[in-house]
MMTF fields as JSON, N, C-alpha, C and O atoms, coordinates in Angstrom:
{
  "mmtfVersion": "1.0.0",
  "mmtfProducer": "UNKNOWN",
  "numBonds": 319,
  "numAtoms": 320,
  "numGroups": 80,
  "numChains": 1,
  "numModels": 1,
  "chainsPerModel": [1],
  "groupsPerChain": [80],
  "chainIdList": ["A"],
  "bondAtomList": [4, 2, 8, 6, 12, 10, 16, 14, 20, 18, 24, 22, 28, 26, 32, 30, 36, 34, 40, 38, 44, 42, 48, 46, 52, 50, 56, 54, 60, 58, 64, 62, 68, 66, 72, 70, 76, 74, 80, 78, 84, 82, 88, 86, 92, 90, 96, 94, 100, 98, 104, 102, 108, 106, 112, 110, 116, 114, 120, 118, 124, 122, 128, 126, 132, 130, 136, 134, 140, 138, 144, 142, 148, 146, 152, 150, 156, 154, 160, 158, 164, 162, 168, 166, 172, 170, 176, 174, 180, 178, 184, 182, 188, 186, 192, 190, 196, 194, 200, 198, 204, 202, 208, 206, 212, 210, 216, 214, 220, 218, 224, 222, 228, 226, 232, 230, 236, 234, 240, 238, 244, 242, 248, 246, 252, 250, 256, 254, 260, 258, 264, 262, 268, 266, 272, 270, 276, 274, 280, 278, 284, 282, 288, 286, 292, 290, 296, 294, 300, 298, 304, 302, 308, 306, 312, 310, 316, 314],
  "bondOrderList": [1, 1, 1, 1, 1, 1, 1, 1, 1, 1, 1, 1, 1, 1, 1, 1, 1, 1, 1, 1, 1, 1, 1, 1, 1, 1, 1, 1, 1, 1, 1, 1, 1, 1, 1, 1, 1, 1, 1, 1, 1, 1, 1, 1, 1, 1, 1, 1, 1, 1, 1, 1, 1, 1, 1, 1, 1, 1, 1, 1, 1, 1, 1, 1, 1, 1, 1, 1, 1, 1, 1, 1, 1, 1, 1, 1, 1, 1, 1],
  "groupList": [{"groupName": "ILE", "atomNameList": ["N", "CA", "C", "O"], "elementList": ["N", "C", "C", "O"], "formalChargeList": [0, 0, 0, 0], "bondAtomList": [1, 0, 2, 1, 3, 2], "bondOrderList": [1, 1, 2], "singleLetterCode": "I", "chemCompType": "L-PEPTIDE LINKING"}, {"groupName": "GLY", "atomNameList": ["N", "CA", "C", "O"], "elementList": ["N", "C", "C", "O"], "formalChargeList": [0, 0, 0, 0], "bondAtomList": [1, 0, 2, 1, 3, 2], "bondOrderList": [1, 1, 2], "singleLetterCode": "G", "chemCompType": "PEPTIDE LINKING"}, {"groupName": "VAL", "atomNameList": ["N", "CA", "C", "O"], "elementList": ["N", "C", "C", "O"], "formalChargeList": [0, 0, 0, 0], "bondAtomList": [1, 0, 2, 1, 3, 2], "bondOrderList": [1, 1, 2], "singleLetterCode": "V", "chemCompType": "L-PEPTIDE LINKING"}, {"groupName": "HIS", "atomNameList": ["N", "CA", "C", "O"], "elementList": ["N", "C", "C", "O"], "formalChargeList": [0, 0, 0, 0], "bondAtomList": [1, 0, 2, 1, 3, 2], "bondOrderList": [1, 1, 2], "singleLetterCode": "H", "chemCompType": "L-PEPTIDE LINKING"}, {"groupName": "LEU", "atomNameList": ["N", "CA", "C", "O"], "elementList": ["N", "C", "C", "O"], "formalChargeList": [0, 0, 0, 0], "bondAtomList": [1, 0, 2, 1, 3, 2], "bondOrderList": [1, 1, 2], "singleLetterCode": "L", "chemCompType": "L-PEPTIDE LINKING"}, {"groupName": "GLN", "atomNameList": ["N", "CA", "C", "O"], "elementList": ["N", "C", "C", "O"], "formalChargeList": [0, 0, 0, 0], "bondAtomList": [1, 0, 2, 1, 3, 2], "bondOrderList": [1, 1, 2], "singleLetterCode": "Q", "chemCompType": "L-PEPTIDE LINKING"}, {"groupName": "GLU", "atomNameList": ["N", "CA", "C", "O"], "elementList": ["N", "C", "C", "O"], "formalChargeList": [0, 0, 0, 0], "bondAtomList": [1, 0, 2, 1, 3, 2], "bondOrderList": [1, 1, 2], "singleLetterCode": "E", "chemCompType": "L-PEPTIDE LINKING"}, {"groupName": "ALA", "atomNameList": ["N", "CA", "C", "O"], "elementList": ["N", "C", "C", "O"], "formalChargeList": [0, 0, 0, 0], "bondAtomList": [1, 0, 2, 1, 3, 2], "bondOrderList": [1, 1, 2], "singleLetterCode": "A", "chemCompType": "L-PEPTIDE LINKING"}, {"groupName": "THR", "atomNameList": ["N", "CA", "C", "O"], "elementList": ["N", "C", "C", "O"], "formalChargeList": [0, 0, 0, 0], "bondAtomList": [1, 0, 2, 1, 3, 2], "bondOrderList": [1, 1, 2], "singleLetterCode": "T", "chemCompType": "L-PEPTIDE LINKING"}, {"groupName": "ASP", "atomNameList": ["N", "CA", "C", "O"], "elementList": ["N", "C", "C", "O"], "formalChargeList": [0, 0, 0, 0], "bondAtomList": [1, 0, 2, 1, 3, 2], "bondOrderList": [1, 1, 2], "singleLetterCode": "D", "chemCompType": "L-PEPTIDE LINKING"}, {"groupName": "ARG", "atomNameList": ["N", "CA", "C", "O"], "elementList": ["N", "C", "C", "O"], "formalChargeList": [0, 0, 0, 0], "bondAtomList": [1, 0, 2, 1, 3, 2], "bondOrderList": [1, 1, 2], "singleLetterCode": "R", "chemCompType": "L-PEPTIDE LINKING"}, {"groupName": "TRP", "atomNameList": ["N", "CA", "C", "O"], "elementList": ["N", "C", "C", "O"], "formalChargeList": [0, 0, 0, 0], "bondAtomList": [1, 0, 2, 1, 3, 2], "bondOrderList": [1, 1, 2], "singleLetterCode": "W", "chemCompType": "L-PEPTIDE LINKING"}, {"groupName": "SER", "atomNameList": ["N", "CA", "C", "O"], "elementList": ["N", "C", "C", "O"], "formalChargeList": [0, 0, 0, 0], "bondAtomList": [1, 0, 2, 1, 3, 2], "bondOrderList": [1, 1, 2], "singleLetterCode": "S", "chemCompType": "L-PEPTIDE LINKING"}, {"groupName": "PRO", "atomNameList": ["N", "CA", "C", "O"], "elementList": ["N", "C", "C", "O"], "formalChargeList": [0, 0, 0, 0], "bondAtomList": [1, 0, 2, 1, 3, 2], "bondOrderList": [1, 1, 2], "singleLetterCode": "P", "chemCompType": "L-PEPTIDE LINKING"}, {"groupName": "ASN", "atomNameList": ["N", "CA", "C", "O"], "elementList": ["N", "C", "C", "O"], "formalChargeList": [0, 0, 0, 0], "bondAtomList": [1, 0, 2, 1, 3, 2], "bondOrderList": [1, 1, 2], "singleLetterCode": "N", "chemCompType": "L-PEPTIDE LINKING"}, {"groupName": "PHE", "atomNameList": ["N", "CA", "C", "O"], "elementList": ["N", "C", "C", "O"], "formalChargeList": [0, 0, 0, 0], "bondAtomList": [1, 0, 2, 1, 3, 2], "bondOrderList": [1, 1, 2], "singleLetterCode": "F", "chemCompType": "L-PEPTIDE LINKING"}, {"groupName": "MET", "atomNameList": ["N", "CA", "C", "O"], "elementList": ["N", "C", "C", "O"], "formalChargeList": [0, 0, 0, 0], "bondAtomList": [1, 0, 2, 1, 3, 2], "bondOrderList": [1, 1, 2], "singleLetterCode": "M", "chemCompType": "L-PEPTIDE LINKING"}],
  "groupTypeList": [0, 1, 2, 3, 1, 1, 4, 2, 1, 5, 6, 7, 2, 8, 4, 9, 6, 2, 1, 9, 5, 3, 3, 4, 1, 3, 0, 10, 4, 7, 1, 6, 10, 11, 4, 7, 8, 8, 12, 1, 13, 14, 0, 9, 7, 1, 10, 12, 2, 15, 2, 8, 7, 2, 10, 1, 8, 8, 4, 6, 2, 11, 13, 2, 9, 16, 1, 12, 0, 6, 7, 13, 9, 1, 7, 9, 1, 10, 16, 7],
  "groupIdList": [1, 2, 3, 4, 5, 6, 7, 8, 9, 10, 11, 12, 13, 14, 15, 16, 17, 18, 19, 20, 21, 22, 23, 24, 25, 26, 27, 28, 29, 30, 31, 32, 33, 34, 35, 36, 37, 38, 39, 40, 41, 42, 43, 44, 45, 46, 47, 48, 49, 50, 51, 52, 53, 54, 55, 56, 57, 58, 59, 60, 61, 62, 63, 64, 65, 66, 67, 68, 69, 70, 71, 72, 73, 74, 75, 76, 77, 78, 79, 80],
  "secStructList": [7, 2, 2, 2, 2, 6, 6, 6, 6, 7, 3, 3, 3, 3, 1, 1, 7, 5, 7, 1, 6, 6, 1, 7, 3, 3, 3, 3, 3, 6, 6, 3, 3, 3, 3, 3, 3, 3, 1, 1, 1, 7, 5, 7, 6, 6, 7, 3, 3, 3, 3, 3, 3, 3, 3, 6, 6, 3, 3, 3, 3, 3, 3, 4, 4, 4, 7, 6, 6, 6, 1, 7, 6, 6, 6, 6, 1, 7, 7, 7],
  "xCoordList": [152.015, 152.088, 153.616, 153.979, 154.511, 155.807, 156.55, 155.879, 157.787, 158.259, 157.466, 156.883, 157.679, 157.231, 155.945, 155.609, 154.968, 153.521, 153.165, 152.09, 154.147, 153.785, 154.214, 154.051, 154.701, 155.045, 153.911, 154.007, 152.531, 151.282, 150.856, 150.918, 150.386, 149.829, 150.429, 149.878, 151.888, 152.98, 152.863, 152.149, 153.238, 153.561, 155.034, 155.734, 155.488, 156.676, 156.886, 155.906, 158.066, 158.331, 158.908, 159.874, 158.581, 159.329, 160.437, 160.436, 161.446, 163.025, 163.276, 164.161, 162.474, 162.576, 161.216, 160.405, 160.878, 159.706, 159.29, 160.238, 158.289, 157.854, 156.97, 156.146, 156.992, 155.806, 155.428, 155.098, 155.409, 154.647, 155.904, 156.967, 155.582, 156.548, 157.756, 158.79, 157.631, 158.79, 159.352, 160.292, 159.041, 159.491, 159.762, 159.524, 160.263, 160.561, 161.156, 161.853, 160.951, 161.479, 161.907, 162.001, 162.151, 162.609, 161.728, 161.241, 161.602, 161.057, 161.771, 162.539, 161.736, 162.328, 161.129, 160.2, 161.443, 160.653, 161.301, 161.904, 161.053, 161.702, 163.264, 164.042, 163.441, 165.06, 165.843, 167.051, 165.076, 165.57, 165.159, 164.095, 165.738, 165.659, 165.057, 165.69, 163.955, 163.255, 162.864, 162.564, 162.972, 162.273, 160.847, 160.241, 160.315, 158.784, 158.156, 158.85, 156.861, 156.254, 154.753, 154.315, 153.789, 152.522, 151.651, 152.194, 150.361, 149.422, 148.691, 147.957, 148.694, 148.182, 149.059, 150.097, 148.707, 149.782, 151.125, 151.275, 152.101, 153.33, 153.439, 152.71, 154.321, 154.217, 155.555, 156.459, 155.68, 156.786, 157.551, 157.045, 158.698, 159.612, 159.349, 159.084, 159.37, 159.087, 157.721, 157.442, 156.668, 155.52, 155.283, 155.951, 154.512, 153.832, 153.197, 152.637, 153.276, 152.703, 152.282, 152.771, 151.381, 151.208, 151.78, 151.85, 152.109, 152.335, 151.337, 150.715, 150.968, 149.842, 150.011, 149.172, 151.085, 151.411, 153.131, 154.008, 153.379, 154.821, 155.066, 154.415, 155.852, 156.034, 157.571, 158.308, 157.884, 159.43, 160.067, 159.751, 160.976, 161.855, 161.243, 161.8, 160.094, 159.502, 158.327, 157.577, 158.01, 156.881, 155.998, 156.52, 154.718, 153.617, 153.17, 152.689, 153.156, 152.652, 151.458, 151.147, 150.783, 149.761, 149.932, 150.183, 149.716, 150.075, 148.939, 147.76, 149.428, 148.383, 147.439, 146.309, 147.694, 146.671, 145.734, 144.958, 145.86, 144.833, 143.656, 142.657, 143.516, 142.348, 141.983, 142.36, 141.27, 140.978, 139.945, 139.683, 139.21, 137.933, 138.589, 138.162, 139.679, 140.151, 141.087, 141.244, 141.771, 142.838, 142.529, 141.43, 143.764, 143.529, 143.251, 143.275, 143.003, 142.68, 144.243, 145.269, 143.954, 145.415, 145.866, 146.557, 145.525, 146.31, 145.837, 146.572, 144.861, 144.361, 144.863, 144.47, 145.839, 146.251, 145.29, 145.632, 144.304, 143.298, 143.517, 143.78, 143.482, 143.566, 142.162, 141.066, 142.261, 141.076, 140.378, 139.286],
  "yCoordList": [-74.313, -72.938, -72.604, -71.783, -73.233, -73.129, -71.822, -70.906, -71.685, -70.468, -69.034, -68.223, -69.026, -67.715, -67.58, -66.404, -68.478, -68.474, -67.334, -66.738, -67.187, -66.313, -64.754, -63.881, -64.582, -63.121, -62.451, -61.23, -63.193, -62.942, -62.067, -62.479, -60.768, -59.86, -58.828, -57.906, -59.233, -58.46, -57.087, -57.005, -55.928, -54.462, -54.657, -55.376, -53.848, -53.507, -52.166, -51.426, -51.635, -50.437, -50.496, -51.257, -49.854, -49.82, -49.204, -48.137, -49.681, -49.082, -48.435, -47.598, -48.853, -48.111, -48.332, -48.954, -47.833, -47.993, -49.505, -50.155, -50.215, -51.415, -51.493, -50.584, -52.398, -52.467, -53.618, -54.313, -54.074, -55.518, -56.179, -55.717, -57.593, -58.64, -58.428, -59.047, -57.475, -57.079, -55.826, -55.388, -55.194, -54.162, -54.163, -53.149, -55.222, -55.477, -54.316, -53.52, -54.18, -53.367, -54.084, -55.311, -53.364, -53.902, -53.284, -52.154, -54.175, -53.841, -54.243, -55.183, -53.736, -53.974, -54.55, -53.927, -55.73, -56.349, -57.333, -58.338, -56.819, -57.47, -57.438, -58.223, -56.222, -55.923, -56.518, -56.319, -57.318, -57.832, -57.11, -56.491, -57.122, -56.652, -57.793, -58.833, -57.599, -58.684, -57.765, -56.571, -58.754, -58.291, -58.328, -59.228, -57.382, -57.278, -56.945, -56.433, -57.203, -56.752, -56.53, -57.101, -55.801, -55.552, -55.843, -55.899, -56.044, -56.348, -55.178, -55.219, -53.978, -52.765, -51.825, -52.214, -50.468, -49.506, -49.356, -49.676, -48.893, -48.98, -48.135, -47.146, -48.431, -48.087, -46.957, -47.273, -45.996, -45.088, -45.83, -46.731, -45.466, -45.558, -44.915, -43.714, -45.501, -45.124, -45.423, -44.959, -46.022, -46.287, -47.529, -48.517, -47.566, -48.697, -49.66, -49.239, -50.946, -51.959, -53.16, -53.257, -54.06, -55.231, -56.396, -56.178, -57.502, -58.661, -59.376, -59.873, -59.588, -60.303, -61.744, -62.64, -61.805, -63.16, -63.708, -62.851, -64.725, -65.081, -65.92, -66.953, -65.577, -66.247, -66.311, -65.396, -67.517, -67.953, -67.184, -67.353, -66.301, -65.354, -63.959, -62.997, -63.772, -62.498, -62.366, -63.342, -61.243, -60.938, -59.972, -58.99, -60.198, -59.404, -58.542, -59.078, -57.205, -56.086, -55.43, -55.529, -54.677, -53.666, -52.479, -52.646, -51.207, -50.114, -50.162, -50.486, -49.859, -49.887, -48.824, -49.076, -47.552, -46.385, -46.624, -45.731, -47.75, -47.894, -48.426, -48.539, -48.755, -49.443, -50.989, -51.423, -51.654, -53.001, -53.435, -54.618, -52.28, -52.425, -53.175, -54.2, -52.326, -52.612, -53.821, -54.532, -53.921, -54.702, -56.183, -56.66, -57.013, -58.525, -59.125, -58.411, -60.405, -61.044, -61.234, -61.594, -60.808, -60.675, -59.482, -59.238, -58.484, -57.171, -56.414, -55.512, -56.665, -55.793, -56.42, -56.009, -57.556, -58.123, -59.525, -60.368, -59.533, -60.75, -61.811, -61.407, -63.173, -64.162, -64.386, -64.092, -64.826, -64.679, -66.218, -66.547],
  "zCoordList": [290.907, 290.708, 290.574, 289.732, 291.394, 291.285, 291.678, 292.153, 291.526, 292.236, 291.769, 292.489, 290.192, 289.719, 289.935, 290.078, 290.024, 290.241, 291.612, 291.667, 292.556, 293.309, 293.087, 293.94, 291.995, 291.545, 290.961, 290.837, 290.462, 289.949, 291.072, 292.231, 290.75, 291.64, 292.513, 293.113, 292.449, 292.868, 292.557, 291.557, 292.951, 292.537, 292.363, 293.076, 291.207, 290.776, 290.366, 290.453, 289.889, 289.246, 288.055, 288.0, 286.948, 285.438, 285.624, 286.239, 285.195, 285.091, 283.726, 283.555, 282.791, 281.427, 280.903, 281.589, 279.642, 278.852, 278.764, 278.324, 279.012, 278.895, 277.629, 277.532, 276.658, 275.593, 275.455, 276.416, 274.072, 273.653, 273.765, 274.18, 273.242, 273.142, 272.434, 272.684, 271.465, 270.564, 271.106, 270.443, 272.061, 272.87, 274.203, 274.859, 274.757, 276.232, 276.943, 276.313, 278.09, 279.034, 280.357, 280.377, 281.401, 282.624, 283.844, 283.811, 284.899, 285.986, 287.138, 286.931, 288.468, 289.604, 290.661, 291.175, 290.766, 292.031, 292.839, 292.463, 294.26, 295.13, 295.305, 295.846, 294.64, 294.506, 293.391, 293.27, 292.503, 291.39, 289.933, 289.961, 288.929, 287.754, 286.843, 286.665, 286.332, 285.489, 284.016, 283.985, 282.784, 281.662, 281.746, 282.328, 281.182, 281.232, 279.925, 279.048, 279.722, 278.938, 279.116, 280.115, 278.355, 278.649, 277.52, 276.417, 277.601, 276.662, 276.44, 275.452, 277.2, 276.862, 276.27, 275.735, 276.318, 275.987, 276.618, 277.798, 275.912, 276.496, 277.735, 277.807, 278.784, 280.312, 280.262, 279.489, 280.844, 281.045, 282.066, 282.734, 282.172, 283.205, 284.498, 284.441, 285.71, 286.954, 287.199, 288.304, 286.646, 287.03, 287.689, 287.386, 288.448, 289.371, 288.392, 287.379, 288.681, 287.777, 288.71, 289.836, 288.235, 288.954, 287.771, 286.562, 288.376, 287.483, 287.214, 288.154, 286.008, 285.595, 285.197, 285.293, 284.793, 284.269, 284.181, 284.072, 284.22, 284.078, 282.773, 282.622, 281.953, 280.705, 280.518, 280.148, 280.833, 281.064, 282.001, 283.179, 281.691, 282.525, 282.298, 282.827, 281.522, 281.246, 282.042, 282.095, 282.725, 283.424, 282.627, 282.099, 282.52, 282.064, 282.943, 283.941, 282.925, 283.842, 283.166, 281.979, 284.216, 283.741, 284.9, 286.093, 284.169, 285.268, 286.511, 286.366, 287.456, 288.588, 288.504, 288.922, 287.996, 288.025, 286.528, 286.188, 285.773, 284.624, 285.378, 284.667, 286.525, 287.164, 286.628, 285.54, 287.488, 287.158, 286.428, 286.211, 285.954, 285.172, 283.583, 283.053, 283.109, 281.842, 281.707, 280.714, 283.102, 283.117, 282.981, 283.263, 282.447, 282.375, 283.824, 284.827, 283.856, 285.092, 285.647, 285.07, 287.106, 287.883, 288.083, 289.072, 287.114, 287.028, 288.376, 288.779, 288.979, 290.385, 291.383, 292.474, 291.403, 292.367, 292.786, 293.615, 292.173, 292.646, 291.718, 290.585, 291.879, 291.303, 290.348, 290.826, 289.227, 288.453, 288.87, 288.406]
}
């Protein structure tokens, strides 16, 4: 899994709007600022998100309040 594999399932907060891979935003996770993207609709600043995947130094996230039914694997904090 490596060092970054432990980030999947963690909860973070968006620092600015997070969009797709062409509209990256930032999140705060464990006191650090990370680049972030989402595979769903854009996520506003100040929202709680789960880390669903790690792509290099960019974290893919999903909003906590969107529920796990529509969320990609790992977005509800459980491993697929």
